[in-house]
C-alpha angles and dihedrals in degrees: 000000000000122000088252090057092049091051090051089056091055104039105031103042111258085144082089092067075101120222086199119082105269094239091051093061091047095048104033112113098024134274127328098245125120133035126316093207096104096115113107125214095223125181098304089237136092135044123330127190120229128192124197137168118257105240132160114340092249091054091049091051094050089052094046091050091051093051090048091048092050094048091051095043093069140009103221102073128043120193120210109199124205120188116204121192110266094235091059099034101096091040089053095054091043093052096043118089113245091244091059096049121107130260091251126022139176118228138186104256101241091049093062097089091051092052091047089048091054092044098249097122130053127205110269097203093099095046109042119065123261086241093059092049092046093050094053110102116251094249091051090053091047091058092049101046132095122170096346092308125108117226099170148014128196133219089215143015136204141226146182133234143146116264113209135198102228094201093056094042091052094046088056092049094242124159108212132189122275094200146325093307095063103033122160118260113230088255092052090049090052089049089052091053089052092050092049092048090057089061096041127090098221099023092237104127106147133072117203095171086251089168089073087062125241097234088069139072088283088063091055098038095042100043111023082090086073088059094047093045090054089056095257133115137214086229133005124185088345096307134099098193108090091020106053098030104047121137089250092055093045089053092048091052090050088056089048089050090052091061095065096092088059095050123105107215085223092207090164095048090233103096094113101031090052094048096245089126132035096208135043122188104208143104143277093279093075094059098094093054096040094045091051092049100042106024111180092001090071117102127180118218137180122249115267123273116243092187106289096070129272115304137190136191119245139178136086142170115340140182129242145161123261111248093231099048116135092201108050091152093061090042090054092047090055092049091051089055096042091054097050120115096261094056099038091048090050092050096046092045086054096050105023094234125139111267113250096215121079095226094053092042092054093054097040112126090213103039108029121102115299093015126118096263100039089122091069091051090047091053093048089050089066104054123181101188112213101294138043092031105196128199091247098057125076118179108070127194119225110246111295098220138119085237094064095111089064093045096052093042094052096040095048092047088052092049092049092050092049090050088053092053107274121144107269093215095054094040093051093044091051091049093048092051091050093048093048093048092053091049091048089051090053099042091251094300087267116191113207 
């Protein structure tokens, strides 16, 4: 895999492609009945254990430095950090009994509801300061909230867009969006592909990061915005039927299917950087490589609008408190420190992701107003949450449900089959039926 693909896996949640059987993650740890209020406040002093995923070396260093700085900044709390390889991280939390989990743990955003369902995470509202909660970006809070309680907050977020090669777009006479307010419609995007093809030797003018595979978490993260932008949803009121398989979503996926002849398979990962394609549908994590390759010829555009406004995915790794901690006060104090401007800025400088706190985001040299990745910040400033996805909002959270493993597996399978030529109506209806059957079998994965 390319460095960009590895970065995607760490910063935009492909860890949830789930090496475990899907049912295992949903079922491991028992049913979701009972209270989640087992965390104890404790004395606010002593040693606390912290688990995190081992990511890029620069990310690991930023986290290790934050822990060292916290430990030396005061003498009442000592943090002991354990890094677990990213590919094993979700499996490790899933396989570990709640009583053996640490006081503080990182988790991949879409796994949160499952860990709450299985009583592995406690609400953090009583333990982190009001200032920390208030400073979290609205999109960050949406990912971490269930039933009015917050179970997680992230240091960074994520987002999607279309990177364009200005030189190639101009040569084809294409007028492209300058921001969210003048986004392409799906039809205009298709017209742009046709115009680019006319000027291209092999007619392959678009990169969809096909090398990541579409029947994976990349398929869900990267292309569920097509569903939301068409006015549909992966899940609505606990059901996929009537949300995922609407005529508007079927039509949108037919359009998506029609783009395949324009797509460069990008097996070498260099389709955009080498100028073979003019457009790349991907996320913030490719900016360093793309910027270095294209310089001032790089433009950043929103995804096309299928009728319900442009949409993007969001969400990434977040931090929470183990449900069985005996020292919630100390855990909260560490999270307050971890989520301050110094540490959030160090981490987002290390991995290039958008800061998930309002103060760090406002000062970010990449994401603040007038800077190259302002579009991603503009999108995150208009969060949708995971339900009631209005035309006016943009950054949409993947369904916050313990049944998410089934949702992502069935949707990405449908997307992949449609891309391969299957009938969108049949593929979406099949996925919706499978999702709804699983939810029915598990009493809707309700969290009390």
